[in-house]
N, C-alpha and C positions, 0 to 999 in steps of 0.2 A: 483831705489829701486824696487825689485820684490813686487808684491801685488796680492792677491787673494780676490775676492768679493764673498760674500755667501748671497744667498736669500732663501726664501721659502714661501709657503702659499699665493701665489698670487691669486689663484682661479679664473683664467681668464675664461671668458665666453662671448658670444655674447651680453648678456644683460647688460654688464658693459663695454662699448666701451672706456669710458675715462680711465679706469685702464689699458686696453690693450695698449692704446696709450702711457700711462705712462711707461709701460714695455718696449715698442719698442723704446721710447726715451732713456730709461736707457741703452738698448743695444747698441744704437748708441753713448752714451755719456760715462759714467764712465766705463762701461763694455769694451768698445773698447780700453781703456788705460790700462787695467788689463792683467796680464799674464794668469790668470785662473778665471773662474767663476763657482761656484758650486750652482746647484739649488737642494734644499733639499726636494723635493716633493710638492705635491698639486700646481703645476704650473697652473693646470686647475682645474676648478670646478668639473668636472668629465671627465673620459676618457672611452669610451665605447669599445675600441679596436683600433688597428691601421688602420683598414679600415675606421674609421672616419676622417683619414686624408684628405678624399675627401671633407669634409666640408670646406667651404671657410675661416671660421675663423680659424679652426685648422690649415689649410695649410698656412695662413698668418703668424701665430706665428712660425710655423716650418721654414718659409722662412726667418723670421727676425733672428732666431737663426743661420740659415745656414750662413747668410751674416757675422755674427760675427765671427763664426768659420773660414770661408774662409779668414778673415783677420789675422788670427793667434792666436786669443785667445782660449785657451783650454776651452771646455765646458764640465762639468761633471754633471750628473744627478742621483739623488737617487729618487726612486719612493716613493710617499706618499700614504695615505690612499684613496685620491680621484682619483689618476691616477696611481695605481699599475699595471694597464693592459697596460701601455705603453711598447713597444717592440721594436724589432730590425728595423722594418719599420720606426717608428718615429725617431729612432736614425739616420738612414741613411738620412731621409729627413731633419733633423734638425742640423746634425753635432755634436750632443752631445754623449759623452761616458758614457754608462750606468754603474753605480756602484752598487754593492751589499752593504747592510748595516749590521752591522756598517762598515764604511770604514776608515781605519787608514791611514793617510798620513802625509807628512812633509809640513807645510806651513811656508815659510820663517824662516826655522830653529827650528820651534816649533812642536813636535809630537802633531797631531790633530786627533781627532775621530769625524766623521761626520756620522749622521743619520737623518731621519725624526723626530723622537721623540715619535711616538705613542706606541712602545714597552716599553716605560718607564712608561707608565700610567697604571701600573699594578693593581691598586686599582679598576680600571673600569672592573670587571670581565666579564660582558656581552659583552662589546667591544672587549676584548681579545679573547673570544670564537668566536665571529663573524669573527674577523680578521684571526684567525687560519683556519676557515672554507674557506673563500673566497680567501685565498692565496694558498690553496691547488691546486694541478694539476687537480684533478677530477673536482672541481667546476669550475675552469678556463676554462677547455676544454668544459665542457657542456654549460657554459655561451657564450663563443665565438662562439660556433656552431649555436647559435640562430640568426635570422635576426637582422640587426643592429637597425631597429626601435623598435623591441621588447626589445633589451638590453637598449636602451635609456629610454623606458618607465619604465623598472624595476628599473633603476638607479634613476629615478625621484622619484619613491615610496620610495626607500631606503633613499634618501636624506631627504624627508619630515619626514619619520619615525626617522631619526637621529636628526633632528632639534627639533622635539616634545620631544625625550628622553632627549636632553640637558636642556630643560626647567624644567625637575624634578630631574636631577642629582645634586649633590653638586659640588661646584667649586673644592674642594678637590680631589674628585674621578677623575675629568677630568685633574688634573695636574700630574706631574711626581711624582713617588714615590722615596723618598730619598735613600731607601735601594737599589732600582734597579739602581739608579744613580751610588751609591758606588760600586755595583757589577760590573757594566760595566766599571768603570774607573779602578778598581782593575784587571779585566780580560785583560785590554789592556795596562797595564803599566803606569797608572796614567797620561793620556794625557790631553791636553785641550779638551773640549767637545763643540761641536757646534750642535744645533738641532732647529727644528721648532715645528709645530703641535699644540702646546698649545696657540700660538698667544701672549704669555705674555712676550712681549719684556723686556729683562732683562740681567744683568750679575750677576751670582752667584759664590760664592767661596765654595768649599767642602774640608774638611780635611778628607782623606781617609788613614788609616794606617800611619798617620804622613805626607802624601803628600799633599800639597796644590794645589788643581786643580781649575781651573776656568771653568765655564759652561756659555756659551752664548745661550740664547734663541731668536730666530728671530721673528720679528714681521710679521703681515699679511699686505695685501695690499688692504684691504676693503675701506679704505678712503684715506690714504696716503701711500707712498711707503717708504721702509727703506731697508737698507742692511748693512752687516757687512763687513768692509774693514780690512784686515789682512795683515801686512808686518813685517819687522824686528823690528819695534817699539812696535808691539802687535796688538791688535784688537780694533776697535772703531765702534760704530753704527752711520750710517749717514742716514739723511732722503733724500728722492727723490720725487719731485725736491728740490733742496736746498732752505732754506729760503731766501727771498729776503733781 
């Protein structure tokens, strides 16, 4: 039975070695038995540019992914809001295939749309303006032209600012907008939708123009791991490591 596994929002970083080990165990375990693994962004807590591959932690994660790819599992990657600067050098080092979002594919016979999910949070106007700016070529080129140490320092400031802003934003603003979800489903032929970003692990049903669509939201890996397993029988959320 063909199977695809989907994860997102691992936020890997050197200060959380236990989670990094959990992920490498996942790659050597369930992922090794899958036909394909999709990573829907925020694999890393931050990514300052592909020249940061020289950092031992980043190189180790890339090597773990490469080992899985060399065993025959297809690895697909959609950039998130924390690691949108991942580029072709990381792809070569890790063996992942970079996808643009939204990405429509067929998983075990079911049309499926994959994306990180932040574009659906349209009520957060300040974030959407920031996202549009940093995803532009001019901002990216200017940022990557700076020394790596300066880029890391700027990212740390942005991270702290983001965390502070989250404390004063309402939960609703930081969640997806139902109309944005409906528009996306309508524009892509009413597929199954899988995304991360909000960390609100759940399965939702949407009825759009008379079409019943399921939306799966992936969980984060801050404390425990989880992933979505999809095959001919449908999708199901599994925890990692499995409960004893």
